[in-house]
FIVEXFI-964267 format. One record per residue (C-alpha): x, z, y; residue number from 1. Coordinates in Angstrom, 1 decimal. Each point is the difference from the previous one (the first is absolute). Layout:
N
SITE    east      up   north    n
SITE       X       Z       Y  NUM
...
//
This chain:
409
SITE    east      up   north    n
SITE     0.0     7.6    15.3    1
SITE     1.8     2.7     2.0    2
SITE     3.7    -0.7     0.2    3
SITE     0.6     3.6    -1.1    4
SITE    -1.8    -0.6    -3.2    5
SITE     2.1    -3.1    -0.7    6
SITE     3.2     2.1     0.7    7
SITE    -1.3     2.7    -2.4    8
SITE    -0.7    -2.6    -2.7    9
SITE     3.6    -1.4     0.5   10
SITE     1.4     3.6    -0.3   11
SITE    -1.9     0.4    -3.3   12
SITE     1.4    -3.4    -1.2   13
SITE     3.5     1.2     0.9   14
SITE    -0.6     3.3    -1.8   15
SITE    -1.0    -2.0    -3.1   16
SITE     3.3    -1.8     0.0   17
SITE     2.0     3.2     0.6   18
SITE    -1.9     1.5    -3.0   19
SITE     1.1    -2.9    -2.2   20
SITE     3.5     0.3     1.3   21
SITE     0.3     3.7    -0.8   22
SITE    -1.6    -0.6    -3.4   23
SITE     3.0    -2.2    -0.8   24
SITE    -2.0    -3.2    -0.8   25
SITE     1.4    -2.1     2.9   26
SITE     3.4    -0.8    -1.6   27
SITE     0.6    -3.6     1.1   28
SITE    -0.6    -2.0     3.2   29
SITE    -2.6    -2.1    -1.9   30
SITE    -2.0     3.1    -0.9   31
SITE     0.2     1.2     3.6   32
SITE    -1.2    -3.4     1.3   33
SITE    -2.9    -0.3    -2.5   34
SITE    -1.1     3.6     0.6   35
SITE     0.1    -0.5     3.8   36
SITE    -2.1    -3.2    -0.2   37
SITE    -2.5     1.6    -2.4   38
SITE    -0.3     3.1     2.2   39
SITE    -0.6    -2.1     3.1   40
SITE    -2.8    -1.8    -1.9   41
SITE    -1.5     3.3    -1.4   42
SITE    -0.3     1.5     3.5   43
SITE    -1.1    -3.2     1.7   44
SITE    -2.8    -0.2    -2.5   45
SITE    -1.0     3.6     0.7   46
SITE     0.2    -0.5     3.8   47
SITE    -2.4    -2.9    -0.2   48
SITE    -2.6     2.3    -1.6   49
SITE     0.4     3.0     2.3   50
SITE    -2.9    -0.8     2.4   51
SITE    -2.7    -0.1    -2.7   52
SITE    -2.4     2.9     0.1   53
SITE    -2.1     1.0    -3.0   54
SITE    -3.1     2.2     0.0   55
SITE     2.1     2.8    -1.6   56
SITE     2.2     0.0     3.1   57
SITE    -2.9    -0.3     2.5   58
SITE    -2.3     2.6    -1.7   59
SITE     2.6     2.5    -1.1   60
SITE     3.7    -0.2     0.7   61
SITE    -0.3    -0.9     3.7   62
SITE    -2.7     2.7     0.5   63
SITE     2.3     2.6    -1.6   64
SITE     2.9    -1.0     2.3   65
SITE    -2.3     0.3     3.0   66
SITE    -1.1     3.4    -1.2   67
SITE     3.6     1.2    -0.1   68
SITE     0.6    -1.5     3.4   69
SITE    -2.9     1.9     1.5   70
SITE     0.7     3.3    -1.7   71
SITE     3.7     0.6     0.6   72
SITE     1.7    -2.2    -2.6   73
SITE     1.8     2.3    -2.6   74
SITE    -2.2     2.9     1.1   75
SITE    -3.0    -1.8    -1.3   76
SITE     1.4     0.2    -3.6   77
SITE    -1.4     3.6     0.0   78
SITE    -3.5    -1.3    -0.6   79
SITE    -1.2    -2.5    -2.7   80
SITE     0.2    -3.6     1.1   81
SITE    -1.3    -2.8    -2.2   82
SITE     0.5     0.0    -3.8   83
SITE     3.7    -1.0    -0.2   84
SITE     2.6     2.5    -1.0   85
SITE     2.0     2.0     2.5   86
SITE     3.3    -1.8    -0.3   87
SITE    -1.6    -3.3     1.0   88
SITE    -2.0     1.6     2.8   89
SITE     3.3     1.5     1.3   90
SITE     1.2    -3.6     0.7   91
SITE    -3.3    -0.8     1.7   92
SITE     0.3     3.0     2.2   93
SITE     3.5    -1.1     1.0   94
SITE    -1.4    -3.5     0.8   95
SITE    -2.4     1.6     2.4   96
SITE     2.9     0.7     2.4   97
SITE     0.9    -3.7     0.3   98
SITE    -1.6    -2.5     2.3   99
SITE     0.5    -2.7    -2.6  100
SITE    -3.2    -1.2    -1.7  101
SITE    -0.6     2.3    -3.1  102
SITE    -0.6    -3.2    -2.1  103
SITE     3.6    -1.0     0.4  104
SITE     1.4     3.5    -0.6  105
SITE    -2.0     0.4    -3.1  106
SITE     1.1    -3.3    -1.4  107
SITE     3.7     0.7     1.0  108
SITE    -0.2     3.2    -2.1  109
SITE    -1.4    -1.9    -3.0  110
SITE     2.6    -2.7     0.3  111
SITE     2.7     2.6     0.2  112
SITE    -1.2     1.3    -3.4  113
SITE    -0.3    -3.5    -1.3  114
SITE     3.8    -0.1     0.3  115
SITE     0.4     3.4    -1.6  116
SITE    -2.3    -1.1    -2.8  117
SITE     2.1    -3.2    -0.6  118
SITE     3.2     2.1     0.1  119
SITE    -1.4     2.5    -2.5  120
SITE    -1.1    -2.8    -2.3  121
SITE     3.4    -1.6     0.3  122
SITE     1.7     3.3    -1.0  123
SITE    -2.3     0.3    -3.0  124
SITE     0.9    -3.6    -1.1  125
SITE     3.7     0.8     0.6  126
SITE    -0.3     2.8    -2.6  127
SITE    -0.7    -2.6    -2.6  128
SITE     2.1    -2.9     1.2  129
SITE     3.2    -0.1     2.0  130
SITE    -0.6    -3.6     1.0  131
SITE     0.0     0.0     3.8  132
SITE    -2.1    -3.2     0.3  133
SITE    -2.6     1.6    -2.2  134
SITE    -0.1     3.1     2.2  135
SITE    -0.3    -2.2     3.2  136
SITE    -2.7    -2.0    -1.7  137
SITE    -2.0     3.2    -0.5  138
SITE     0.5     1.2     3.6  139
SITE    -1.3    -3.3     1.5  140
SITE    -2.7    -0.6    -2.5  141
SITE    -1.5     3.4     0.9  142
SITE     0.2    -0.9     3.7  143
SITE    -1.6    -3.4    -0.5  144
SITE    -2.6     1.2    -2.6  145
SITE    -3.4    -0.9     1.3  146
SITE    -1.6     3.4    -0.3  147
SITE     2.9     1.7     1.6  148
SITE    -0.1    -2.4     3.0  149
SITE    -3.8     0.2     0.3  150
SITE    -0.2     3.8    -0.5  151
SITE     2.2     1.1     2.9  152
SITE     0.6    -2.9     2.4  153
SITE    -3.6    -1.4    -0.1  154
SITE    -2.3     2.8    -1.2  155
SITE     2.0     2.9     1.6  156
SITE    -0.2     2.1    -3.1  157
SITE     2.6     2.4    -1.2  158
SITE     0.2    -0.5    -3.8  159
SITE     3.7    -0.9     0.2  160
SITE     0.7     3.6     1.1  161
SITE    -1.2     1.9    -3.1  162
SITE     1.0    -2.8    -2.3  163
SITE     3.6    -0.1     1.4  164
SITE     0.3     3.7    -0.8  165
SITE    -1.5    -0.4    -3.4  166
SITE     2.4    -2.8    -1.0  167
SITE     2.9     1.9     1.5  168
SITE    -1.0     3.0    -2.1  169
SITE     0.2    -2.0    -3.3  170
SITE     3.5    -1.3     1.0  171
SITE     1.2     3.5     0.9  172
SITE    -1.1     1.5    -3.3  173
SITE     1.5    -2.8    -2.0  174
SITE     3.3     0.4     1.8  175
SITE     0.1     3.8    -0.8  176
SITE    -1.2     1.4     3.3  177
SITE    -3.1     1.9    -1.1  178
SITE    -0.3     2.3     3.0  179
SITE    -0.1    -3.0     2.4  180
SITE    -2.2    -1.9    -2.4  181
SITE    -2.7     2.7     0.0  182
SITE     0.4     0.4     3.8  183
SITE    -0.6    -3.7     0.4  184
SITE    -3.1    -0.1    -2.1  185
SITE    -1.3     3.0     1.9  186
SITE     0.6    -1.9     3.2  187
SITE    -2.0    -2.9    -1.4  188
SITE    -2.9     2.3    -0.9  189
SITE     0.2     1.7     3.4  190
SITE    -0.5    -3.3     1.7  191
SITE    -2.8    -1.3    -2.3  192
SITE    -2.0     1.2    -2.9  193
SITE     0.5    -3.4    -1.8  194
SITE     3.5     1.2    -1.0  195
SITE    -1.9     1.3    -3.0  196
SITE     0.2    -3.5    -1.5  197
SITE     3.7     0.5    -0.5  198
SITE     0.3     3.8    -0.1  199
SITE    -0.8     0.4    -3.7  200
SITE     3.4    -1.6    -0.8  201
SITE     1.5     3.4     0.9  202
SITE    -1.7     1.4    -3.0  203
SITE     1.9    -2.5    -2.1  204
SITE     3.2     0.8     1.9  205
SITE    -0.5     3.6    -0.9  206
SITE    -0.7    -0.8    -3.7  207
SITE     3.1    -2.1    -0.1  208
SITE     2.2     2.6     1.5  209
SITE     0.7    -1.9     3.2  210
SITE    -1.8     2.7     2.1  211
SITE     0.0     3.7    -0.8  212
SITE    -2.9     2.3     0.7  213
SITE     1.8     1.7     2.9  214
SITE     0.6    -3.3     1.8  215
SITE    -3.8    -0.2     0.7  216
SITE     0.5     2.8     2.6  217
SITE     1.1    -2.8     2.3  218
SITE    -3.5    -1.3     0.0  219
SITE    -1.9     2.7     1.9  220
SITE     3.1     0.6     2.2  221
SITE     0.0    -3.6     1.2  222
SITE    -3.8     0.0     0.5  223
SITE     0.2     3.1     2.1  224
SITE     2.9    -1.4     2.0  225
SITE    -1.9    -3.2     0.8  226
SITE    -3.1     1.9     1.3  227
SITE     2.0     2.4     2.1  228
SITE    -0.8    -1.9     3.3  229
SITE    -3.7     0.6    -0.5  230
SITE     0.5     3.6    -1.1  231
SITE     2.2     0.7     3.1  232
SITE    -2.8    -1.6     2.1  233
SITE    -2.4     2.6    -1.3  234
SITE    -1.6    -1.7    -3.0  235
SITE    -0.3     2.4    -3.1  236
SITE     2.7    -0.9    -2.4  237
SITE    -2.3    -0.2    -3.0  238
SITE    -2.4    -2.3     1.9  239
SITE     2.9    -2.3     0.9  240
SITE     1.3     0.0    -3.6  241
SITE    -3.3    -0.8    -1.6  242
SITE    -1.0    -3.0     2.1  243
SITE     0.9    -2.3    -2.9  244
SITE    -2.2     1.9    -2.4  245
SITE    -2.9    -0.2     2.4  246
SITE     0.5    -3.8     0.3  247
SITE    -1.7    -0.4    -3.4  248
SITE    -3.3     0.7     1.7  249
SITE     0.6    -3.0     2.4  250
SITE     0.8    -2.6    -2.7  251
SITE    -3.6    -0.8    -0.5  252
SITE    -2.5     0.3    -2.9  253
SITE     0.0    -3.7    -1.0  254
SITE     1.9    -0.8    -3.2  255
SITE     1.9    -2.8     1.7  256
SITE     0.9    -1.1     3.6  257
SITE     1.4    -3.5    -0.1  258
SITE     2.5     1.1    -2.6  259
SITE     1.1    -1.9    -3.1  260
SITE    -0.5     3.1    -2.1  261
SITE    -1.8     0.2    -3.3  262
SITE    -3.3     0.6     1.8  263
SITE     0.2    -3.5     1.5  264
SITE    -0.8    -1.2    -3.5  265
SITE    -3.0     2.4    -0.2  266
SITE    -2.0    -0.5     3.2  267
SITE    -3.4     0.9    -1.3  268
SITE     0.6     3.4    -1.4  269
SITE    -3.0     2.3     0.4  270
SITE     1.4     3.4    -0.9  271
SITE     2.8     0.1     2.5  272
SITE     0.8     3.7    -0.5  273
SITE     0.7    -0.6    -3.7  274
SITE     2.0    -3.1     0.7  275
SITE     2.0     1.9     2.5  276
SITE     0.8     2.8    -2.4  277
SITE     1.0    -2.5    -2.7  278
SITE     2.3    -1.9     2.4  279
SITE     1.8     3.2     0.9  280
SITE     0.2     0.9    -3.8  281
SITE     1.5    -3.5    -0.7  282
SITE     2.7     0.5     2.7  283
SITE     0.8     3.4    -1.4  284
SITE     0.3    -1.4    -3.5  285
SITE     2.5    -2.6     1.2  286
SITE     2.1     2.8     1.5  287
SITE    -0.4     2.1    -3.2  288
SITE     0.9    -3.0    -2.2  289
SITE     3.2    -0.7     2.0  290
SITE     0.9     3.7    -0.2  291
SITE    -0.4     0.0    -3.8  292
SITE     2.3    -3.1    -0.3  293
SITE     2.7     1.6     2.2  294
SITE    -0.1     3.7    -1.1  295
SITE     1.3    -0.4    -3.6  296
SITE     2.9    -2.1     1.3  297
SITE     1.1     2.4     2.7  298
SITE     3.3    -0.9     1.7  299
SITE     0.3    -3.1    -2.3  300
SITE    -2.6    -1.8     2.0  301
SITE     1.7    -2.8     1.9  302
SITE    -0.2    -0.4     3.8  303
SITE    -1.6    -3.4    -0.6  304
SITE    -2.8     1.7    -2.0  305
SITE    -0.6     2.4     2.8  306
SITE    -0.1    -2.9     2.5  307
SITE    -2.5    -1.8    -2.2  308
SITE    -2.1     3.2    -0.1  309
SITE     0.1     0.3     3.8  310
SITE    -1.2    -3.6     0.3  311
SITE    -2.7     0.5    -2.6  312
SITE    -1.3     3.1     1.8  313
SITE    -0.1    -1.8     3.4  314
SITE    -2.3    -2.7    -1.6  315
SITE    -2.0     2.0    -2.5  316
SITE    -0.9     3.1     2.0  317
SITE    -1.8    -1.9     2.9  318
SITE    -1.3    -2.5    -2.6  319
SITE    -2.0     2.6    -1.9  320
SITE    -0.8     2.4     2.8  321
SITE    -3.4    -0.3     1.8  322
SITE    -0.4    -0.4     3.8  323
SITE     3.1    -2.1     0.5  324
SITE     0.4    -2.0     3.2  325
SITE     1.6    -3.4     0.9  326
SITE     3.5     1.3     0.8  327
SITE     0.5     2.5    -2.9  328
SITE     2.1    -2.4    -2.2  329
SITE     2.7    -0.1     2.7  330
SITE     2.4     2.1    -2.1  331
SITE    -0.7    -2.2    -3.0  332
SITE     0.8    -3.1     2.0  333
SITE     3.4     1.5     0.9  334
SITE     0.9     1.5    -3.4  335
SITE    -0.9    -3.1    -2.0  336
SITE     2.1    -2.0     2.5  337
SITE     2.9     2.4    -0.4  338
SITE    -0.3    -0.3    -3.8  339
SITE     0.1    -3.8     0.3  340
SITE     3.2     0.2     2.0  341
SITE     1.7     1.7    -2.9  342
SITE    -1.2    -2.7    -2.4  343
SITE    -1.2    -3.2     1.7  344
SITE    -1.8    -1.3    -3.1  345
SITE    -2.7     2.7     0.7  346
SITE    -1.0    -1.8     3.2  347
SITE    -3.6    -0.6    -1.2  348
SITE    -0.6     3.8     0.1  349
SITE     0.7     0.2     3.8  350
SITE    -1.9    -3.2     0.7  351
SITE    -3.1     1.2    -1.8  352
SITE     0.1     3.4     1.6  353
SITE     0.5    -1.6     3.5  354
SITE    -2.9    -2.4    -0.7  355
SITE    -2.3     2.9    -0.9  356
SITE     1.0     1.9     3.2  357
SITE    -0.4    -3.0     2.3  358
SITE    -3.6    -0.4    -1.1  359
SITE    -0.7     3.4     1.4  360
SITE     1.9    -0.7     3.2  361
SITE    -1.9    -3.3     0.5  362
SITE    -3.3     1.8    -0.5  363
SITE     0.8     2.5     2.8  364
SITE     1.9    -2.3     2.5  365
SITE    -2.4    -2.9    -0.4  366
SITE    -3.1     1.9    -0.7  367
SITE    -0.8    -2.2    -3.0  368
SITE     1.2    -0.5    -3.5  369
SITE     2.4    -2.8    -0.8  370
SITE    -0.7     0.5    -3.7  371
SITE    -1.9     2.7    -1.9  372
SITE     1.9     3.2    -0.2  373
SITE    -0.4    -0.1    -3.8  374
SITE     2.6    -2.8     0.0  375
SITE     2.5     2.6     1.3  376
SITE    -1.1     2.6    -2.5  377
SITE     0.7    -2.5    -2.9  378
SITE     3.4    -0.7     1.5  379
SITE     0.9     3.7     0.1  380
SITE    -1.3     0.4    -3.6  381
SITE     2.5    -2.7    -1.0  382
SITE     2.7     1.8     1.9  383
SITE    -0.8     3.2    -1.8  384
SITE     0.0    -1.7    -3.4  385
SITE     3.4    -1.5     0.7  386
SITE     1.4     3.3     1.2  387
SITE    -1.3     1.8    -3.1  388
SITE     1.8    -2.6    -2.2  389
SITE     3.2     0.3     2.0  390
SITE    -0.1     3.8    -0.2  391
SITE    -0.5     0.0    -3.7  392
SITE     2.8    -2.5    -0.5  393
SITE     2.3     2.2     2.1  394
SITE    -0.9     3.1    -1.9  395
SITE     0.7    -1.8    -3.3  396
SITE     3.3    -1.2     1.3  397
SITE     0.9     3.5     1.1  398
SITE    -0.9     1.4    -3.4  399
SITE     2.1    -2.7    -1.7  400
SITE     3.0     0.8     2.2  401
SITE    -0.4     3.8    -0.8  402
SITE     0.0    -0.7    -3.7  403
SITE     3.1    -2.2     0.2  404
SITE     1.8     2.7     2.0  405
SITE    -1.0     2.6    -2.7  406
SITE     1.3    -2.3    -2.8  407
SITE     3.1    -0.7     1.9  408
SITE     0.6     3.8     0.5  409
//
């Protein structure tokens, strides 16, 4: 590996430690030492995977970088390139100016956002517990989590980017920063359409009074800001803004693509059009049901209830939607893990979700199935059942607290 890549990895490792320091979780020499050793291990692991090339890189990502290199770098953003959103293509255009192999630059970007993802998850856990060791546990569990390691350092994918912004958006709203929260979920959506797996929680934030209607003005503003490089290069603004919407046409017509979704349990459906509509309806019903549970309670809805809703959406929406792919449960992997770090006894939820996701990763990376994808779908069904029980228990507890407060008043 090029020594410059090693130095850049080392710089990212140092940045991770600085981020922990400024976040106030390195309070003792022991915490500093443990964090330094774990950070070294995290980045050594990623460095060992950096030379691996997947078909996605060879057939798409490397081709796009070469296109930018041959057509003026940033200037080439003025024309459609590939089917990824403009903000990610902006990075690829920058990479075209470097003589480093694009493979390493792409993976360095993903690893950078692995760190931001771990930090955002740690902040969210810190909202529910002040225990420093629990927050550090979350930070390093995210960085060591198999799908996080495989997604960026091995596969060269960028799911950590949009998921980092999505997790950050939840934390920002729960800590009373709705403008920034809406801007963060807009950034998530601007990078990748799959942000819609978490986006519906903002309906619940609005119904519970955490976000006001005027805060949503930050959404289009952020989206416009992130596509400005393409617009300045000559691409029509509307065309740059709607790349995400046009991505729906490239997802594919099959009901399932190595995903542990509901349709892994129903492989022999004949009327795929009807099944697709019913899946979309089921996902919409989950959102509507959560809205009906939150709306009557308004501001009385607890932050933990809203976190449970966000976790439930990240699992349920891709579980019921048709045309899901192998990496689409990445936000669910992270949010279930974050929930577990607030209450360790919930560990089976994160393990089941990770098991389901890894079946899809294995199918792509090894080009064969380790186990039938239906096993993953059953695992996620169990996670959803458990989340439903937790959510109902939390709502009952909140109602009980409200009644006691009224009696006390």
